[in-house]
KOLTORTOR-274604 format. One line per field, with one value per residue (C-alpha): y, x, z; residue number from 1. Coordinates in steps of 0.05 Angstrom, whole numbers, plus 32768, in hexadecimal, padded with zeros to 4 digits. Example, Ala and Ser with C-alpha at 12.3 -4.5 7.8 and 13.67 -1.06 7.14 Angstrom:
<tidos>
y	7FA6,7FEB .
x	80F6,8111 .
z	809C,808F .
n	1,2 .
</tidos>
This chain:
<tidos>
y	7FE4,7FCD,7FEC,801A,8004,8023,8018,8012,7FE8,7FDD,7F92,7F7E,7F35,7F37,7F27,7F6F,7F86,7F48,7F4F,7F99,7F85,7F4E,7F7A,7FAF,7F7D,7F60,7FA3,7F9A,7FCB,7FBE,7FB9,7FBC,7FA7,7FC2,7F96,7FBF,7F9D,7FB1,7F8E,7F92,7F7B,7F5C,7F19,7F25,7EDB,7ECE,7EFB,7EC4,7E97,7ED1,7EE4,7E9C,7E8F,7ED0,7EE6,7F2A,7F56,7F63,7F87,7F8E,7FD5,7FD9,8010,7FF8,8034,8067,8041,803E,8088,8095,806C,8090,80D3,80BA,80AE,80ED,80CB,809D,8053,8021,7FED,7FD3,7FF5,7FFC,8044,8033,8079,808D,804B,8053,809A,8082,8047,8075,80A9,8073,8058,809D,80A3,805F,8076,80B4,808C,8059,8084,8061,8089,8079,8057,8023,8003,7FCB,7FF6,7FEC,8025,8017,7FD6,7FEE,801F,8045,804F,803F,806F,80A3,80E1,80BC,80A0,80EA,80FE,80C6,80DC,8124,811A,80E4,8116,80E4,810B,8102,80C5,8090,805B,802D,7FFB,7FD0,800B,803C,803F,805F,8094,80CE,80BB,80C2,80E0,8098,8085,80C7,80C1,807B,805A,8033,801C,8034,8009,7FCA,7FE3,7FD1,7FF4,7FC7,7FE4,7FCB,7F90,7F57,7F29,7F0A,7F35,7F2E,7EE2,7EE2,7F09,7ED9,7EA0,7EC6,7ECA,7E80,7E8D,7E4A,7E69,7EA3,7ECB,7EE6,7F28,7F51,7F5B,7F3D,7F7B,7F66,7FA8,7F95,7F5B,7F65,7F35,7F56,7F9B,7F85,7F75,7FB5,7FE8,7FE0,7FE5,8027,8044,802A,8030,8076,806E,802C,8014,7FE9,7FB0,7FB4,7FA7,7F6C,7F53,7F5B,7F26,7EF1,7EC6,7ED7,7F20,7F3C,7F81,7F96,7FD7,7FEA,8032,804B,8028,7FF5,7FAF,7F85,7F39,7F09,7EBE,7E8F,7E5D,7E2C,7E20,7E50,7E87,7E7A,7E7E,7EBF,7EDF,7ECA,7EE8,7F2A,7F37,7F76,7F86,7FA1,7F69,7F2D,7EE5,7EB8,7E6C,7E35,7E10,7DCD,7DBE,7DCB,7E06,7E4A,7E83,7EC4,7F06,7F44,7F83,7FAE,7F78,7F86,7FC3,7FA5,7FA3,7F61,7F5C,7F63,7F31,7EFD,7F06,7EFE,7EC1,7EA0,7EB0,7E93,7E52,7E49,7E39,7E01,7DC2,7D9C,7DD5,7DCC,7D88,7D9F,7DB3,7DF2,7E22,7E1E,7E3A,7E6C,7E83,7ECE,7EE4,7F2A,7F46,7F52,7F20,7EDF,7EC7,7E97,7EA6,7E73,7E7D,7E5B,7E51,7E7A,7EAA,7ED3,7F10,7F59,7F44,7F41,7F32,7F6C,7F8A,7F68,7F81,7FA8,7FD2,7FDB,7FEE,8024,8042,8042,8062,8096,80A8,80A8,80D7,8107,8106,8116,814F,816C,8158,8165,819E .
x	7DE8,7E07,7DE0,7E0A,7E11,7DE7,7E19,7E64,7E76,7EBD,7EC6,7F00,7EF2,7EDC,7E97,7E7D,7E8A,7E6E,7E2F,7E29,7E2B,7DF8,7DCA,7DC8,7DC2,7D86,7D62,7D68,7DA4,7DD8,7E16,7E5C,7E91,7ED9,7F0F,7F4F,7F90,7FD6,8014,7FF1,7FAA,7F7F,7F73,7F6D,7F71,7F34,7F04,7EEB,7EDA,7EB7,7E8E,7E75,7E6A,7E47,7E29,7E49,7E69,7EB0,7EEC,7F33,7F4A,7F95,7FA9,7FF0,8017,7FE9,7FEC,8038,803A,800E,803D,807C,805E,8047,7FFE,7FDD,7FB4,7FED,7FEF,7FC7,7FE2,800F,8023,7FDA,7FC7,7F7C,7F60,7F8C,7F80,7F34,7F3B,7F63,7F35,7EF8,7F17,7F25,7EDF,7EC0,7EE9,7ECD,7E88,7E8F,7EA9,7E71,7E37,7E27,7DFB,7E1C,7E55,7E52,7E81,7E7A,7E8E,7E6E,7E6A,7E99,7EB4,7EFE,7F1B,7F47,7F1B,7ED3,7EC2,7E8E,7EBD,7EF1,7EBC,7EA6,7EEF,7EF7,7EBB,7ED2,7F19,7F05,7ED4,7E99,7E6A,7E23,7E34,7E4E,7E1E,7E2F,7DF7,7E09,7E05,7DDA,7DA2,7DD3,7DE9,7DC6,7DA0,7DC9,7DAF,7DA9,7D79,7D52,7D49,7D2D,7D66,7D76,7D40,7D59,7D28,7D4C,7D90,7DAE,7DC5,7E00,7E30,7E6E,7E9E,7E6D,7E5F,7E1B,7DF3,7E21,7E20,7DD5,7DD4,7E04,7DD7,7D9A,7DC3,7DD3,7E1F,7E43,7E86,7E8A,7EC9,7EF2,7EDC,7F16,7F32,7F75,7FA2,7FEA,7FFA,7FD5,8004,8043,806D,805B,8066,80AD,80B7,8096,80B5,80FE,80E8,80C4,80F9,813A,812F,8135,80F7,80D2,80A5,8067,8091,80BE,8085,806F,80B5,80B3,807B,80A8,80DD,810B,811D,8163,8183,81CC,81F0,8235,824F,8209,81E9,81B2,81B1,8173,8173,8137,8144,810D,80EF,80D3,80CA,808F,80B7,80F1,80C2,80A4,80E6,8102,80C5,80CE,8115,8123,8160,8189,8179,81A5,818D,81B9,81B1,81DC,81FD,8212,81D8,818E,8179,8156,815B,8178,815C,818A,8162,8191,81C4,81E3,8202,8216,8260,8281,8281,8234,822A,8258,8235,81F0,8207,8223,81E3,81B8,81E3,81DC,8192,81A2,819E,81D4,8204,820E,8230,825F,82A7,82C2,82A1,825F,8255,821D,8203,81F7,81C7,81B5,818F,81D0,8202,8210,8249,825C,8270,8294,827F,827E,8235,8229,81F9,822C,822B,8217,81D2,819E,8155,8123,8123,80F5,80B0,80BD,80F1,80C6,808B,80B4,80C8,807F,8067,809A,8082,803B,804C,806D,8030,8000,802D,8035,7FF7,7FF8,7FCC .
z	7CC5,7D08,7D43,7D6D,7DB6,7DED,7E23,7E26,7E64,7E80,7E8A,7EB5,7EB5,7EFD,7F17,7F24,7EDD,7EBE,7EE7,7ED3,7E87,7E90,7EBA,7E83,7E4C,7E71,7E68,7E1C,7E14,7DE1,7E0E,7DF2,7E24,7E24,7E44,7E56,7E46,7E5F,7E7D,7EC1,7EB3,7E7B,7E5C,7E11,7E02,7E2E,7E05,7DD6,7E12,7E37,7DF8,7DF0,7E3B,7E4B,7E09,7E0B,7DD6,7DF0,7DD2,7DEC,7DFB,7DFF,7E32,7E3D,7E22,7E44,7E87,7E85,7E74,7EB2,7EDE,7EC2,7ED4,7F18,7F26,7F3C,7F72,7F8B,7F96,7FBF,7FEE,7FB7,7F75,7F5F,7F48,7F4B,7F47,7F0C,7EEB,7EEC,7ED2,7E98,7E87,7E89,7E5C,7E29,7E31,7E26,7DE5,7DCE,7DE3,7DB8,7D7E,7D7F,7D90,7DCF,7E01,7E45,7E69,7EA0,7ED2,7F05,7F41,7F85,7FB7,7FF1,7FD5,7FCB,7FFC,7FC9,7F8C,7FA0,7FD6,7FC4,7FC3,7F9A,7F68,7F5E,7F51,7F20,7EF8,7EF8,7EE4,7EB0,7E90,7E98,7EC4,7EAC,7E83,7EB6,7ED0,7F09,7F08,7F44,7F74,7F4A,7F80,7FAE,7F7E,7F5B,7F1B,7EDC,7E99,7E7D,7EB5,7EB2,7E68,7E6E,7E49,7E88,7EB7,7EFC,7F20,7F06,7F1E,7F61,7FA3,7FB9,7FEA,800E,8006,800C,7FD3,7FE6,7FB6,7F7C,7F86,7F87,7F46,7F26,7F3A,7F19,7EDA,7EDF,7EDD,7EDF,7EDF,7F14,7F0B,7F45,7F63,7F49,7F02,7F10,7F13,7F1D,7F3B,7F7B,7F86,7FAE,7F86,7F46,7F63,7F74,7F2A,7F0E,7F3E,7F25,7EDD,7EEC,7F18,7EFB,7EB0,7E92,7E66,7E74,7E3D,7E3B,7E22,7E5F,7E8D,7E65,7E6B,7EB5,7EB9,7E9F,7EC2,7EFB,7EFF,7F0F,7F11,7F13,7F11,7EF7,7EF9,7F07,7ECE,7ED7,7EB6,7EB2,7EAC,7EA6,7EAC,7E95,7EC8,7E94,7E4A,7E48,7E65,7E35,7DFA,7E0F,7E20,7DDC,7DBA,7DE1,7DC9,7DA5,7D7A,7DB4,7DE5,7DF0,7DFB,7E24,7E18,7E39,7E00,7E1D,7E4E,7E4C,7E75,7E79,7E4A,7E65,7E4A,7E50,7E40,7E14,7E1C,7DD8,7DF7,7E3B,7E51,7E51,7E9E,7EA1,7E69,7E89,7ECC,7EAA,7E84,7EC4,7EEB,7EB3,7EAE,7EF9,7EEE,7EBC,7EEB,7EC7,7EC7,7F12,7F08,7ED1,7EE0,7EC6,7E97,7E73,7E2E,7E27,7DE3,7DDF,7DA9,7D96,7D5B,7D35,7D4F,7D74,7DA0,7DD7,7E1F,7E4B,7E92,7ED4,7EEB,7F29,7F4D,7F73,7F46,7F45,7F2C,7F64,7F66,7F6D,7FB3,7FE7,7FEF,802D,8009,7FCC,7FF7,801B,7FD8,7FC0,7FFF,7FF9,7FB2,7FCB,8004,7FD3,7FA8,7FE0,7FF9,7FB2,7F8B,7F40,7F2B .
n	1,2,3,4,5,6,7,8,9,10,11,12,13,14,15,16,17,18,19,20,21,22,23,24,25,26,27,28,29,30,31,32,33,34,35,36,37,38,39,40,41,42,43,44,45,46,47,48,49,50,51,52,53,54,55,56,57,58,59,60,61,62,63,64,65,66,67,68,69,70,71,72,73,74,75,76,77,78,79,80,81,82,83,84,85,86,87,88,89,90,91,92,93,94,95,96,97,98,99,100,101,102,103,104,105,106,107,108,109,110,111,112,113,114,115,116,117,118,119,120,121,122,123,124,125,126,127,128,129,130,131,132,133,134,135,136,137,138,139,140,141,142,143,144,145,146,147,148,149,150,151,152,153,154,155,156,157,158,159,160,161,162,163,164,165,166,167,168,169,170,171,172,173,174,175,176,177,178,179,180,181,182,183,184,185,186,187,188,189,190,191,192,193,194,195,196,197,198,199,200,201,202,203,204,205,206,207,208,209,210,211,212,213,214,215,216,217,218,219,220,221,222,223,224,225,226,227,228,229,230,231,232,233,234,235,236,237,238,239,240,241,242,243,244,245,246,247,248,249,250,251,252,253,254,255,256,257,258,259,260,261,262,263,264,265,266,267,268,269,270,271,272,273,274,275,276,277,278,279,280,281,282,283,284,285,286,287,288,289,290,291,292,293,294,295,296,297,298,299,300,301,302,303,304,305,306,307,308,309,310,311,312,313,314,315,316,317,318,319,320,321,322,323,324,325,326,327,328,329,330,331,332,333,334,335,336,337,338,339,340,341,342,343,344,345,346,347,348,349,350,351,352,353,354,355,356,357 .
</tidos>
């Protein structure tokens, strides 16, 4: 019979969460790591390598749908410097981890948080809020800074040896690097878990998806990770076009197509693939502009005189559009970061003035 895990640990892929798992495993505990995956973070394909490299038991935990639903409803605790809802994110992940803990019979949860390391989600007061709202009070262990926090039931019962836990505080990395050396880690991961929502350029991609689509889905945010992003509006309706930057983008865009989407492929010259979300229902004007914009990124199209043929493929039909390649259309790139930041700050201000109960 397979032994139940003693500890469920959230493993982001960053250094702190890795050290947390190794520190607990060093005590002889059976550690099961959960790696959260969504359009914004997670490296599911890296799990086999991590398992082999670090000797850990790691499972992917898909939180994409729940995370997108949280964004659609507006994060109760607002955003950070970019579009990162760090507090709400940690609450969501811990709720899911608690469910997994209950299913597997594990005795406690652990994270790689360090007191004072991150200004939004790792202050003492916020860490207490996260525990309370996630419903993990009395079951959450933070081994890297445990000596600075009250003992948990797992420590008091003797399941975890508190004397072998640490008291790291602040944003420095010296103690973590020393611990990595003690564990003989040849490949030291970056400090964070690689959340794209903290990046300005990615926030510019995600914000229009969240605010311009009536009901954005998880698949829409995965799509926002690909290619060049353009938005247009006709009679108050939004139209979203993605244009591949390379063959890898083109392949991923093609694989992402649903029945109602349209793929635009230059017929006479090699070039990028255009992806029109919901394009099967677009008016002719929008499709023609999208085809012309897509063709403009085909290098050889620029030297041709006259129109270029662009194949239009949907789930139910195919056709050909003859267009003059050009970028002067109603499609525009996502707004600059300054404009996006202003909108995000306005949402955050409203949340703070009218907090959800």
